[in-house]
C-alpha positions as CSV (number, residue, x, y, z in Angstrom):
1,M,55.0,30.2,69.3
2,W,58.2,31.4,67.1
3,T,61.3,30.4,67.6
4,P,63.9,33.4,68.1
5,I,67.0,33.3,65.7
6,S,70.4,32.4,67.4
7,L,73.5,34.8,67.4
8,A,75.4,32.4,65.4
9,E,72.7,32.7,62.5
10,L,72.3,36.5,63.2
11,E,75.8,37.1,62.7
12,K,75.8,35.6,59.6
13,L,72.6,37.6,58.0
14,I,75.3,40.6,59.6
15,S,78.3,39.4,57.6
16,R,76.2,38.8,54.6
17,G,75.2,42.5,54.5
18,E,78.2,44.1,55.3
19,S,80.0,42.1,52.2
20,K,77.3,44.6,49.9
21,L,78.3,47.6,51.6
22,E,81.3,49.9,50.2
23,G,82.0,53.3,50.3
24,E,80.3,55.7,52.7
25,P,77.4,53.4,53.5
26,L,79.7,50.9,54.9
27,N,82.1,54.2,56.6
28,F,78.1,54.7,58.1
29,W,77.7,50.9,59.2
30,N,80.8,51.0,61.1
31,L,80.4,53.9,62.8
32,I,76.7,52.7,64.1
33,K,77.3,48.9,64.7
34,I,77.6,47.5,68.1
35,V,77.9,43.8,69.2
36,P,74.5,42.4,68.8
37,Q,72.3,42.6,72.0
38,K,68.8,41.7,73.1
39,W,66.5,44.3,73.4
40,Q,63.2,44.4,75.1
41,E,60.4,45.5,73.2
42,T,56.6,44.4,74.7
43,E,54.1,44.1,72.0
44,Y,55.4,41.3,70.3
45,G,59.3,40.8,71.8
46,D,58.6,39.5,75.0
47,E,57.9,35.7,73.5
48,G,61.3,35.0,72.4
49,G,63.2,37.6,74.7
50,G,63.5,40.3,73.0
51,F,65.0,41.4,69.8
52,W,68.9,41.5,68.9
53,V,69.5,45.2,68.1
54,V,72.7,45.5,65.9
55,A,73.6,49.5,65.8
56,I,72.5,52.5,67.5
57,F,72.8,56.2,66.5
58,G,70.9,59.3,68.4
59,N,67.9,57.8,69.9
60,A,67.3,54.8,66.8
61,V,68.4,51.7,67.0
62,V,68.8,49.3,63.9
63,Y,67.4,45.5,65.4
64,Y,66.8,42.3,63.5
65,N,62.8,41.0,63.7
66,D,62.9,37.3,63.7
67,I,59.1,36.9,63.7
68,E,59.4,39.1,60.2
69,E,63.0,37.9,59.4
70,G,64.0,41.3,58.7
71,F,66.2,43.9,59.8
72,N,64.3,47.9,61.2
73,V,64.7,51.2,63.0
74,S,63.4,52.1,66.0
75,T,63.5,55.0,68.1
76,Y,64.3,54.4,71.8
77,Q,63.8,56.2,74.8
78,T,65.4,54.3,77.5
79,Y,68.6,51.7,76.8
80,G,67.9,48.3,76.6
81,H,63.9,49.2,75.2
82,I,62.6,49.5,71.7
83,S,60.0,51.6,71.5
84,E,57.8,50.9,68.2
85,Y,57.8,47.3,66.9
86,W,58.4,47.8,62.8
87,C,58.0,44.6,60.9
88,E,59.6,45.2,57.5
89,Q,61.5,42.4,56.0
90,S,64.8,44.3,55.3
91,E,68.0,43.0,54.5
92,L,70.7,44.6,56.5
93,D,73.1,46.4,53.7
94,C,69.3,48.1,52.5
95,M,68.3,49.2,55.8
96,V,72.4,51.0,56.0
97,K,71.8,52.6,52.6
98,L,68.5,53.8,53.3
99,L,69.7,55.5,56.7
100,Y,72.6,56.7,55.5
101,R,70.3,58.2,52.3
102,R,67.9,59.8,55.0
103,I,71.1,61.0,56.8
104,K,72.7,62.2,54.0
105,E,69.4,64.0,52.3
106,E,68.4,66.0,55.9
107,K,72.3,67.5,56.5
108,Q,72.3,68.8,53.1
109,K,68.6,70.4,54.0
110,T,70.3,72.1,56.8
111,P,72.0,75.5,56.0
């Protein structure tokens, strides 16, 4: 059995990630971040009571997978339920920068 990360430990990871962000990616993060909430994920998350969601944008969430020890992005259809399990081992700042670049690139493609 894995041990879920505590809120205090998660907040340290978030703070470390935020300290590495600046400019537009930091502004983006400040728009999407939320107070961490445990959301259900039925494939692997039930054992630990779900995973901590730290940001919401559109129909997607950024969550911390404490089994794999990294931040991930998943879609959701119902608030409070993560639709897809992902096992990236990304730090928060890397995930936010990646999402920001994707959104910026998609916006540039739209006429």
